[in-house]
VEXLO-139851 format. One record per atom (N, C-alpha, C): y, x, z. Coordinates in steps of 0.05 Angstrom, whole numbers, plus 5000, padded with zeros to 4 digits. Each point is the difference from the previous one (the first is absolute). Layout:
<nodes>
YXZ/...
</nodes>
This chain:
<nodes>
771131393920/500150205020/501349915027/498950065022/501049915026/502750125003/501849855012/502750115009/499350185024/502050185006/499650175023/499749845025/501649795005/499749865023/497349865003/498849904979/497349895001/497950225005/500450224988/498150215005/499950095029/502250035013/500250055028/498649775016/500849784993/498849745015/497150014998/499050034975/497050004997/498450205014/501250245003/499150225016/499849905027/501949905012/500249905027/497849815005/499749824982/497949785005/497450104998/499350204982/497550134997/499250135028/501950155011/499550135025/499649795022/501449784998/499949795021/497249875000/498849984976/497349884998/497850185011/500750265000/497950215007/500950175022/500449905024/500950165023/497850165011/500650235012/498250185013/501150125026/498450045019/500750075026/500650305001/501350105022/500950285003/497650184995/500650204984/498150214992/497649904985/500349754991/497749894983/501249914972/502350124994/501649904976/499050144974/497250014996/498950144978/500749854973/499749734999/500749864976/502850004995/501749985020/503050024998/500750274989/498950195010/500450284991/499450034971/497649904991/499150024972/502049854982/500949775008/501949854984/502750144998/501050115021/502550154999/499750224980/497850165003/499650224980/500049894972/498649784996/499849894972/502849924990/501649885016/502649924991/501950254993/499950205020/501550244994/499250144976/497450034996/498950154976/500949844975/499949735003/500949834977/503050064993/501350085019/503050054996/500350284991/497950174998/500250284993/500850185024/499649915022/500750155025/497450125012/500150255003/497650145012/500049965032/497849955009/499949965030/497450115011/499850015028/497650095013/499749835025/497650035011/499349875025/501050175024/500749855022/500950145025/499349835023/499550135023/499449855025/497749814995/497850074985/497749854995/500649774980/501549825009/500449764984/502949954989/501650215002/502749984989/500250144973/502449974989/500750114973/502750145001/500150234986/502750134998/500450074972/502549984990/500550054973/503050114998/500650124980/502850114996/500950004970/502549924996/501249994974/502350205001/499950204981/502450194998/501949924978/502550055009/502249924981/500450204980/502549994988/500750174977/500550285006/500150095025/500450265008/499450065029/500450255009/499450055032/502149855016/499149955024/501749885019/498649935026/501249855017/498549915024/497849814996/498649955021/497749805000/500449795019/500049744993/500249785018/497349855000/499049925023/497349855002/500749725005/498449824988/499949695006/497449925010/500049885021/497349935014/499549715001/497649924995/498949735004/497550005016/499749835019/497449965015/498349834983/497350015005/498149864983/498149825014/499850035027/497849845013/500949715007/497849835006/500449725006/499149985029/500149745010/499349935028/497649835002/498850005025/497749825006/501149735006/500149834980/501149745001/498749824980/499449755004/498949834981/502549844987/500350034974/502549894987/499649694999/502349865008/500149704996/500949934972/498949794990/500949914973/502749875005/501950064982/502749895001/500749894974/502549894998/500849894972/500750234981/500050255010/500850214983/497750164989/497950055017/498150224994/497449904988/500049774988/497349914990/499050204977/501950104986/499050194977/499550295009/500850075025/499650275007/499250035031/498949815011/499050035026/497850195004/500050115023/497950235005/497249914993/498750174985/497249964992/498150135019/501050105024/498350135020/500349875025/498449825009/500449855026/500350195023/502149945015/500550155024/501850244996/500750044976/501950234993/502249884981/502550085009/502349894986/502550195001/501350004977/502750154999/502149825014/500050015027/501849825015/502550165009/500450244990/502550155009/501550124975/499549904977/501750064977/499250274986/497950135009/499350254988/499149964969/499149784994/499649954970/502550004985/502249895013/502650024987/501050284999/499750165021/500850285001/498950154977/497349964996/498750154979/501049934972/500449744996/501049914975/502950124994/501549995022/502850114997/499950284992/498550175015/500050284995/498750064973/498049874991/498950044974/502249924978/501749805007/502149934981/502050224998/500550135023/501950225000/498850244984/497450045002/498550214986/500449964971/499649774991/500349924971/502850074990/502149915015/502650064990/500550305001/499350145019/500550275002/498650164978/497749924993/498650114977/501549964974/500849764997/501349934975/502750144996/501550045022/502750115001/500150285011/497850154999/499850275013/502050194986/500849964976/501850194986/502949975012/500549805015/502649935010/500950165025/498050135012/500650145026/498550255001/500750195018/498850255007/498649965025/498050165004/498549995025/497449844997/498949895021/497549834998/499849805022/498549804994/499349795020/497149975006/499450035026/497250005008/499449715011/497849894992/499149735009/497850025018/500249905025/497950025020/499149715006/497349974994/498849735005/498350065024/500849945024/498950085025/498149795013/497550095007/498349815013/500649965030/498949785012/499749995028/502750015016/501949854992/502549985016/499549815024/498249804997/499749825021/498550085026/498550224998/498350105021/500850275009/501250045024/500650265009/497350165003/500150264995/502450174995/501249984971/498849824983/501349964975/499450224980/500749944975/499650174977/502050214994/502449965010/502250194996/499350285010/498950015023/499250265010/498150154982/498049874989/498150104982/501650104975/501749844989/501450074976/501550265004/501350035022/501750235008/498250245002/497849965015/498250245004/498750104976/499749824979/498750084975/502150084979/502650045009/502050124981/501449794984/500149765009/501449794985/502950034998/501150145020/503050045000/500950274993/498050194992/500850254991/501750004975/502450135003/502050004978/501849765000/499749815018/501649775000/502650055017/502149904989/502850055012/500849755015/499149784994/500849735011/497949784994/500049795018/498149774996/501249755004/499249804986/501149725004/497649804999/500549775013/498149784998/501249755010/498649784998/501049755007/497849825011/500849785016/497949815008/501149724997/498349834989/500549724997/499749875029/502249855006/499949855027/500249694995/498249855014/500049734996/502149855017/501350125018/502049895019/502750084991/500450124976/502650074991/500649844975/502349894997/500649844978/499650144974/499149854979/499450114973/502450154988/499450234991/502150154985/501750175019/499449985027/501650155019/498950275005/501750205000/499050295006/501050075026/498450085018/500750125026/499650304998/502050165007/499750275000/501850115023/498950185017/501250095024/499650315003/502150145004/499850285007/499150055029/498350195004/499150065027/497349865005/499649945027/497549875008/499949724986/498149934983/499949754988/497649835006/497750155007/497549865009/499050155025/498649865016/499150105026/497550164998/499650165022/497250125006/498249785009/497450064999/498049815009/497950145019/499449895022/498350145018/498249795015/497650085003/497949855014/499550135026/499849845023/499250115026/497749865012/498450135013/497649905014/500250085030/499749815018/499950075029/497449885010/498550195013/497449925015/500650045030/499549805015/500450025030/497249975012/499050185015/497549975015/500449935029/498749805009/500349915027/497250025014/499549815018/497549975011/499249715000/498049934985/499149734997/498649885024/499949755003/498549865022/500849715000/498649885019/500349705002/502749905011/501049804991/502749905008/499949915029/497749975013/499849925028/500650245020/500150264987/500350235015/502250184987/502449905000/502050154987/500750265012/499450035027/500650265013/498150224991/497949924986/498050214990/500450054971/502149874987/500550034971/503050124995/500250114977/502650054989/500149874972/501349804998/500149834977/501750134978/498750104978/501650134979/501649794983/499149765001/501749804984/502749955015/499849995026/502549975015/501850234996/499050255000/501550224996/501350004972/498449934979/501049984973/502249804997/499649775014/501849784998/502850105010/500050175022/502750115010/501250204980/498150144986/501150194980/501449854978/498749784989/501149854981/502449885005/500349885023/502549875009/502450215004/499350255007/501950205006/501050144976/498450024979/500750194979/502249944984/500449754989/502249944982/502750045013/500449895025/502550035014/500850275005/498150185007/500650295005/500550154976/498649954979/500650124973/502749944990/500849745004/502549914990/502350135016/499550095024/502150155013/500650294989/497950094985/500350274988/500450004970/498949814987/500549984971/501049714993/502450004988/501249734995/498249814988/499949765009/498349784988/500549964969/502350084990/500549984972/498650244984/499150215014/498950214988/497250055003/498749815011/497050005004/498749745002/497549984992/498449755005/497350115013/498949845018/497650075013/498349755006/497650004992/498349775004/497150075009/498749805012/497250025009/498249864981/497950134990/498349874981/497349905010/498650155015/497449915012/499750115029/498849835015/499150095026/496949935005/498450195009/497249944999/498950115027/498249835013/498550085024/497349885001/498150145006/497249875003/499549915027/500049745003/499749905027/499249684998/500449875021/499549715001/502149875020/499949745001/502149865015/500250065030/497850095013/500150065027/499550295008/500550174981/499850285005/502250174987/500950185014/502050204991/498650214983/500950074976/498750204983/500750265010/498550214991/500550275007/502350124983/500349894975/501850114982/501549814984/502350054991/501549834982/501550164980/500149924974/501350124980/502249854986/502250114997/502449884986/500650174975/500549864979/500850124974/502649874990/501950164993/502549894990/501350184981/502649964994/501450174982/503149995006/501350194990/503050015004/501150164976/502649924993/501550134978/502850075010/501050214989/502850095006/501350114977/502650045001/501550134978/500650285005/498950125021/500350265007/497350135011/499050204986/497350105006/500150105029/502350105009/500250105027/499649785022/500449754992/499749795019/496949945005/498350094983/497049985006/499550155026/501150245004/499450145024/501249845025/502349884997/501349855021/498149785008/499049854980/498249765007/497650105012/498650214989/497550105011/500650105028/502350125006/500550105028/500349765019/501449794991/500149755015/497549865008/498350004978/497149905004/498650165023/500050274998/498850165018/501149985029/502549965002/501449995025/499149735014/499949804987/499349745010/497150015009/498350124983/497250015008/499450205024/501450215002/499950175023/500549865025/502249834998/500949875024/497949785008/498849864980/498049805005/497550115011/499250244992/497650135012/500450065029/502450085008/500650045028/499949735016/501549804990/500349775015/497449825002/498150054983/497449845000/497750175012/500650235007/497850175013/499249885026/497750035007/498749885024/498550225016/500750035026/498750195016/497049955000/498550214997/497049994999/498849954974/501749954980/499049964972/501250234984/498650204994/501050244988/499849994969/501850124988/500150054971/501149774982/500549795012/501049764986/502349885018/502049874986/500049954972/500950264985/499249994974/500950224983/500649874972/501350164985/500849904972/499850214980/499849904974/500250174976/501949874981/501950174992/502049894982/500050184975/499849854977/499950144975/502149874979/501750184991/502049934979/499150114973/499649824981/499550084974/502449964982/501350234991/502449974985/499349944971/501449804990/499749914972/502250144983/501049854980/502050094983/502650085014/501350224993/502550065012/502349824991/502450045014/502549854989/500550084971/500649804984/500650054973/503250044998/500750274994/502950075001/500950044971/501949844991/501150034973/502250215000/499950214983/501950205000/502749894994/502050045018/502849894997/501450064975/499950254991/501350084974/498649864978/497650014995/498549884980/500549705000/499749885024/500249725001/502949904992/502050165009/502849944993/500450004969/498850194986/500450004973/498449784984/497649945010/498449784991/501349745003/501249965025/501349765005/502449934982/501650204995/502249984981/499149924972/498050124993/498949944972/498949725000/498549915018/499049735002/502249795001/502150065015/502149805002/501549964974/499850194982/501349984974/498249864981/497649955006/498149884982/499149735009/499949945025/498849765012/502149865018/499849735002/501849855014/499650005031/497450005009/499449995028/498750255010/501750175008/499150255012/501250035027/498249995021/500950015028/499550285011/501950125009/499950285013/500449995028/500949785013/500349955027/497949805011/497650095002/497749835008/498850125023/498549845017/498550095023/497650164991/499150225016/497550124994/497849785003/497750074988/497749834999/497950105019/498949825015/497850095020/497450034985/499749944974/497850084985/499850304997/497550104994/499650304998/498950054972/500450244991/499250084972/499450305000/497750084988/499450284998/501750154979/501749864985/502150134985/501650195016/500249945026/501450165018/499150294999/497550074995/499050255000/501350174974/500349864978/501250144978/502850075005/501549835016/502850055005/500450225020/497750085016/500250235015/499750264985/499349964977/499450264983/502350044980/501149784989/502150014978/501949785007/502650034990/501849795002/499549774981/501049755007/499549774984/500849755014/499149784987/500849735011/497749814997/499549825019/498249784998/501649755003/499449804982/501749765000/498549755000/501249775006/498749745000/501249844978/498349864985/501049794980/498849755009/501849785003/499149755009/498749824978/498149835008/498849824981/500049725010/501249945023/500049725011/501849824983/498849784988/501549814982/499249745010/501949875016/499549755010/499849774977/501850044980/499849794978/497550004987/498650244996/497550004987/497849945021/500450005025/497949965019/498450265007/501350244994/498950255007/501250085028/498749935021/501150055028/498250145019/497650064992/498150125020/500750295003/499650085025/500450285006/497850184996/500550264997/497850214996/497849955020/497550044989/497549985014/499149725005/501449804990/499149735000/497949974978/498249815005/497849954980/501149844978/502649925000/501249864977/502250164991/500350265006/502150164991/499950034969/502449974989/500350054971/502950094995/500550094975/502650114994/501349854978/502550015000/501649904976/499750224979/498649974980/499450214979/502850084985/502149855003/502550084988/501050265011/499250075025/500950245013/498750274989/497849974987/498650234989/501650184981/501149884981/501850174982/502550095014/500949875019/502350085018/499150255015/497550005012/499050235014/499750244980/499149954977/499950204980/502750154995/502149814997/502750114996/501050155022/499449925024/500950145023/499150295001/497350044999/498850255001/500750174976/500149884978/500550174975/502850105000/501949835010/502850085000/500450225020/498949985023/500350225021/498750264990/497749984988/498650244993/501650154977/501049844979/501450144980/502850095010/501249865015/502750095011/499650255016/497950025015/499550245016/499650234981/498449964980/499250244981/502550084987/501849834994/502650084985/502050105019/499849965026/502050115019/498950035029/498050165003/498850035026/501850095021/502250144994/501850085021/501149785017/500449764988/501249785015/497949875019/497350084997/498049885016/498950215022/500650254997/498950195017/502250165014/499450055026/502050145016/500550284989/
</nodes>
């Protein structure tokens, strides 16, 4: 019979071999259902390709949810000295962000909860959520379809390749950033470079917008509290002609959802000023602009009371628990759950220089130190059971 540790490891490797993209996790869904039913746990489908299940304890009590994401990334996995036995069997698709490990960990928790259900009152709900990688994400669908009905709290974790193996990072308050995409279209008047007085060059206008934006945003939002970058710039033209239009696409992230309005307002102010300064008498209607902000995931805010109790518990069980860490500019749709119920989202490190496991998340060579899988199970199981035995310490 497989040891528990090997059982969890083998599940992780099976998922790693068979990655699926967001909202296409049909095989993953079927396998999760098979494993849960094999454990004697009833479950159902949710959010098209997700799974939800619940284990009830020895008596009535609160309900805590544990969430795992299930989707993979568009990446062609590189062969390494570790992954020969479990490298992705789907070219161009890879579990490069640890979601295979998340599923194995949460299934491990489900097994322990089922085996020990007489030891606690209340219930544990397991949410295997699709499409974390692609906004608007799967969390919204899970919530809309009743996935949090009756839930009093929720917990989850993420494996990080740039955090040392066995290290737990947990932070009350804003822990992960919001994510936002912006598109700017500037319309000018195209024409030959030999007659600049008959043109309004939108590339020149856009270049001034680009050079002005970061300094002005940094005057209003601290540089330590936001990141902003430009991704693509496109214009249809040629070397000796100014185009009629240019498009810029970029993104920004902050730790305060209110700062989104500040940054959008700064963009609009700069563009309004540029439209005035580049206007030409006799050329009507241009330059003009269109600004579109697409809001992604909101700030992930860990409930302070819940996080405080979870932190104390973890510090009593594990050696490396950091509660004074910097927020992360990564974004997570787990944030939507925390807008509905209190809870905590944590990071567990997998970077192990001695073993040569050093690649960061989303790398084509990303892998995990599988020794952390059982540690992740212990983290989530311990918090869940401690909450059920004494919810008052976790809830305001």
